[in-house]
C-alpha positions in Angstrom: -74.5 21.7 -40.3 -75.6 19.3 -43.0 -78.1 16.6 -41.9 -76.4 14.0 -44.1 -73.0 12.6 -44.6 -71.8 12.1 -48.1 -69.4 9.2 -48.6 -67.5 7.6 -51.4 -67.7 3.8 -50.9 -65.4 1.2 -52.5 -67.7 -0.5 -55.0 -65.3 -2.9 -56.7 -61.7 -3.9 -56.5 -59.7 -2.8 -59.5 -57.9 -5.1 -61.8 -55.5 -2.8 -63.5 -55.8 1.0 -63.4 -57.9 2.4 -60.6 -60.6 4.9 -61.5 -63.9 6.5 -60.5 -65.9 3.5 -61.7 -64.6 1.6 -58.6 -66.3 3.9 -56.2 -69.9 4.9 -55.4 -71.2 8.2 -54.1 -73.9 7.8 -51.4 -75.5 10.0 -48.8 -75.7 8.4 -45.3 -77.0 9.6 -41.9 -74.7 11.7 -39.8 -72.6 9.8 -37.2 -74.4 9.7 -33.9 -73.8 12.8 -31.8 -73.9 10.6 -28.7 -70.1 10.2 -28.4 -68.4 7.8 -26.0 -65.8 9.1 -23.6 -62.7 10.3 -25.5 -64.4 10.5 -28.9 -64.8 13.6 -31.1 -67.0 14.3 -34.1 -65.0 15.7 -37.0 -66.0 17.6 -40.1 -63.6 16.9 -42.9 -61.8 20.0 -44.4 -59.1 18.5 -46.6 -58.1 15.0 -47.8 -54.7 13.6 -48.6 -54.0 11.3 -51.6 -51.1 8.9 -51.7 -49.9 6.1 -54.0 -50.2 3.7 -51.1 -54.0 4.0 -51.3 -53.9 1.8 -54.5 -52.6 -1.1 -52.3 -55.3 -0.5 -49.6 -58.0 -1.7 -52.0 -56.3 -5.0 -52.8 -57.9 -8.0 -51.2 -54.7 -9.3 -49.6 -53.0 -9.0 -46.2 -50.8 -6.0 -45.7 -49.7 -3.6 -43.0 -53.3 -2.4 -42.9 -56.4 -4.5 -43.6 -57.9 -4.1 -47.0 -60.7 -1.5 -47.3 -63.9 -3.5 -47.2 -66.3 -3.4 -50.2 -69.2 -1.1 -49.4 -67.2 1.0 -46.9 -65.8 4.5 -47.2 -62.4 4.6 -48.9 -59.6 5.0 -46.4 -57.7 8.3 -46.4 -55.9 10.7 -44.1 -57.0 14.2 -43.8 -57.5 17.3 -41.6 -60.8 18.2 -40.1 -62.4 20.4 -37.5 -64.0 19.1 -34.3 -67.7 20.0 -34.0 -68.5 17.9 -30.9 -66.2 16.5 -28.3 -66.2 14.2 -25.3 -62.4 14.5 -25.1 -61.0 17.2 -22.7 -57.7 17.3 -24.7 -59.5 17.9 -28.1 -61.9 20.9 -27.7 -64.6 21.9 -30.1 -63.1 24.0 -32.9 -59.7 22.3 -32.9 -58.2 21.2 -36.1 -57.1 17.6 -36.1 -55.2 15.3 -38.4 -56.0 11.6 -38.8 -57.7 8.9 -40.8 -61.0 10.6 -41.8 -61.8 8.6 -45.0 -63.7 9.8 -48.0 -66.6 11.3 -46.1 -67.8 14.6 -44.8 -68.1 13.6 -41.1 -66.3 11.0 -39.0 -65.8 10.0 -35.4 -62.3 10.2 -34.0 -61.5 7.7 -31.3 -58.3 7.8 -29.1 -58.3 4.0 -29.0 -57.9 3.6 -32.8 -54.5 2.7 -34.3 -54.2 6.2 -35.7 -56.0 8.6 -33.3 -56.7 12.2 -34.3 -53.8 14.5 -33.6 -54.4 18.2 -32.8 -52.5 20.5 -35.2 -50.1 23.0 -33.7 -51.6 26.5 -33.6 -51.5 28.3 -36.9 -50.8 25.3 -39.0 -52.8 25.4 -42.3 -54.5 22.1 -43.2 -52.6 21.9 -46.5 -49.2 22.3 -44.8 -50.2 19.7 -42.2 -50.8 17.2 -44.9 -47.9 18.2 -47.2 -44.6 19.2 -45.8 -45.6 18.2 -42.2 -47.6 15.2 -43.3 -47.1 11.4 -43.6 -45.1 11.7 -46.8 -42.5 13.9 -45.1 -42.3 11.5 -42.1 -41.8 8.7 -44.6 -39.0 10.6 -46.2 -37.4 11.4 -42.9 -37.4 7.9 -41.4 -36.8 6.0 -44.6 -33.7 8.0 -45.5 -32.2 8.6 -42.0 -33.2 5.4 -40.2 -33.1 2.9 -43.1 -30.8 4.4 -45.6 -28.4 5.9 -43.0 -26.5 8.3 -45.3 -23.2 9.8 -44.5 -21.9 13.2 -45.6 -20.1 12.9 -48.9 -22.0 9.8 -50.0 -24.0 9.6 -53.3 -27.8 9.3 -52.7 -30.1 8.5 -55.6 -33.8 9.3 -55.3 -36.5 8.0 -57.8 -39.8 9.8 -57.9 -37.7 12.8 -56.7 -40.3 15.5 -57.6 -43.1 13.7 -55.6 -44.2 14.6 -52.1 -41.9 11.9 -50.5 -39.0 11.9 -52.9 -38.5 15.7 -52.9 -38.2 15.7 -49.1 -35.8 12.8 -49.3 -33.6 14.6 -51.8 -33.5 17.8 -49.7 -32.8 16.0 -46.4 -29.9 14.2 -48.2 -28.6 17.6 -49.4 -28.9 19.0 -45.9 -26.9 16.1 -44.6 -24.0 16.9 -47.0 -24.6 14.2 -49.6 -24.3 14.3 -53.3 -27.9 13.9 -54.5 -29.2 12.6 -57.9 -32.9 12.9 -58.5 -34.9 11.1 -61.1 -38.2 12.8 -62.3 -40.4 13.0 -65.3 -40.7 16.1 -67.5 -38.9 19.4 -67.7 -41.2 21.2 -65.3 -40.6 18.7 -62.4 -36.8 18.6 -63.2 -36.6 22.4 -63.2 -38.4 22.6 -59.9 -36.0 20.2 -58.4 -33.0 22.2 -59.6 -34.2 25.7 -58.9 -36.4 25.3 -55.8 -35.1 22.2 -54.1 -31.4 22.9 -55.0 -30.8 19.4 -56.3 -28.1 20.0 -58.9 -28.1 16.6 -60.6 -31.5 15.6 -62.1 -32.3 12.9 -64.6 -35.4 13.3 -66.8 -36.6 9.7 -67.3 -38.9 10.8 -70.1 -36.1 12.2 -72.2 -33.0 10.5 -70.9 -31.8 6.9 -70.6 -31.7 6.4 -66.8 -29.4 3.3 -66.9 -26.9 5.1 -69.2 -27.0 8.3 -67.1 -26.4 6.4 -63.9 -23.5 4.5 -65.4 -21.9 7.8 -66.6 -22.6 9.8 -63.4 -21.7 7.2 -60.8 -18.4 5.5 -61.7 -17.7 4.9 -58.0 -21.2 3.6 -57.4 -24.4 4.7 -55.5 -24.2 4.5 -51.7 -28.0 5.0 -50.9 -30.9 4.5 -53.3 -34.3 5.6 -52.1 -36.7 4.0 -54.5 -40.3 5.1 -54.9 -40.8 3.6 -58.4 -39.7 0.0 -58.7 -39.5 -1.8 -62.1 -36.8 -0.8 -64.6 -35.8 2.1 -62.4 -35.0 -0.2 -59.5 -33.1 -2.5 -61.8 -31.0 0.4 -63.2 -30.2 1.6 -59.6 -29.1 -1.9 -58.5 -26.7 -2.1 -61.4 -24.8 0.9 -60.2 -24.8 0.3 -56.4 -21.5 0.6 -54.5 -20.2 -2.2 -52.3 -22.1 -2.2 -49.0 -24.7 0.2 -50.5 -28.2 0.5 -49.0 -31.4 0.4 -51.0 -34.5 1.8 -49.3 -37.7 0.4 -50.8 -40.5 2.9 -50.2 -42.9 2.2 -53.1 -43.2 0.8 -56.6 -45.7 3.1 -58.3 -44.6 1.9 -61.7 -46.4 -1.3 -61.1 -49.3 -0.4 -58.8 -51.9 -0.6 -61.6 -50.5 -3.5 -63.6 -53.1 -6.2 -64.3 -50.4 -8.8 -63.8 -47.2 -8.4 -61.7 -44.2 -7.5 -63.8 -41.0 -9.7 -63.4 -38.7 -8.4 -60.7 -35.2 -7.0 -61.3 -33.0 -9.4 -63.2 -29.8 -8.4 -61.4 -30.6 -9.3 -57.8 -27.3 -11.3 -57.6 -25.6 -7.9 -57.4 -27.0 -7.7 -53.8 -24.8 -10.7 -53.0 -21.6 -9.9 -54.8 -21.6 -6.2 -53.6 -23.0 -7.0 -50.1 -25.9 -4.6 -50.6 -28.7 -4.2 -48.1 -32.2 -3.8 -49.6 -34.9 -3.0 -47.0 -38.5 -2.0 -47.1 -40.2 -0.1 -44.4 -43.6 1.4 -43.3 -43.7 4.8 -41.7 -46.0 3.6 -38.9 -43.0 1.6 -37.6 -41.5 4.9 -36.5 -44.4 6.9 -35.1 -43.1 6.7 -31.6 -40.3 9.0 -32.8 -42.6 11.4 -34.8 -42.1 14.4 -32.5 -38.4 14.4 -33.1 -39.0 14.3 -36.9 -41.5 17.1 -36.7 -39.0 19.2 -34.8 -36.3 18.7 -37.4 -38.7 19.3 -40.3 -40.0 22.4 -38.7 -36.5 23.8 -38.2 -35.5 23.0 -41.9 -38.7 24.6 -43.2 -38.2 27.7 -41.1 -34.6 28.0 -42.3 -35.7 27.8 -46.0 -34.0 24.4 -46.5 -37.0 22.5 -47.7 -39.2 23.5 -50.6 -42.5 21.8 -51.3 -45.5 22.0 -53.7 -49.2 21.4 -53.1 -51.6 20.4 -55.8 -55.0 21.3 -54.3 -58.2 20.2 -56.1 -61.7 21.1 -54.8 -65.1 19.5 -54.5 -66.4 16.3 -52.9 -67.5 15.0 -56.3 -63.9 15.1 -57.6 -62.5 12.8 -55.0 -62.0 9.6 -57.1 -60.6 11.6 -60.1 -58.1 13.3 -57.7 -56.8 9.9 -56.7 -56.3 9.1 -60.4 -54.1 12.2 -60.8 -51.4 10.3 -58.9 -51.1 7.6 -61.5 -51.6 9.5 -64.8 -48.9 12.2 -64.2 -51.2 15.2 -63.7 -50.4 16.0 -60.1 -47.6 18.5 -59.3 -46.4 17.9 -55.7 -48.5 16.7 -52.8 -52.0 15.8 -54.0 -54.7 17.3 -51.8 -58.4 18.0 -52.1 -60.2 20.8 -50.2 -63.8 20.2 -49.0 -64.3 23.1 -46.7 -62.6 25.9 -44.8 -62.4 25.9 -41.0 -64.9 28.1 -39.1 
């Protein structure tokens, strides 16, 4: 085992696009092997990258406190337990949790997100992709907040992403008409051929507002929005009476130096009695086991396709985060640090 713990620390808060210059690579001492009761020492194997991480570095209150300057960047991941004072988490077990941008961390059962032992045989990449937080976000956001009914029209922006693709496929499984918005022919082809989403709009080559007006003369019943900005405004314009808008993210504006004006057609929410609601997946963690059971059944039946974009190397961590915002990533963005032993 290495005698040092490499970490990427948050060096500066970005104003505009986030990049490697906002982080600093350091080598720190290993966490103390003298663990308290219930704690485990974890070696990081794989890290997850999500658009929400851009918000975690902002110095403002949110559902999680901002990442402090000079501290390791917050991130979820999968690791292997190399020392344990927890009888329920033995040495050698693979666990999922908040491990941060570092090679070693201490998992504590008293933390808000304690380490969770992976089911036997679950590969780290699968635990963070189709069985990860993005899929839980898709499941609860669509079914609990959007509440779709068979036969309704469901619009999904960012539909080729890790969250959006699962949203679109669950809507299909539930008997809805699904329209996905994605960027580029490769992503649109994948949605049609692998996810079986028949109606796809390529925002890079098609006018989203015009396409929605043409395709949805009776309106959109549920709009699951991951993008915000002009896409949100276009979706609002075509919502049906008593429609539901699920606000999951607004990646279009995460790296803006100054907040863009909001949608100009919010009065449609009044005249059409539309419900627009944001949510955070941690609100539903008490129901996670039911979600895992449904997702597992759908994956086993071949009803959900997914893609993993796996980078490698500790030095590439900051650049891998940037892939989420410059369009390079294809599917769930991950980075491999080591293999389990």
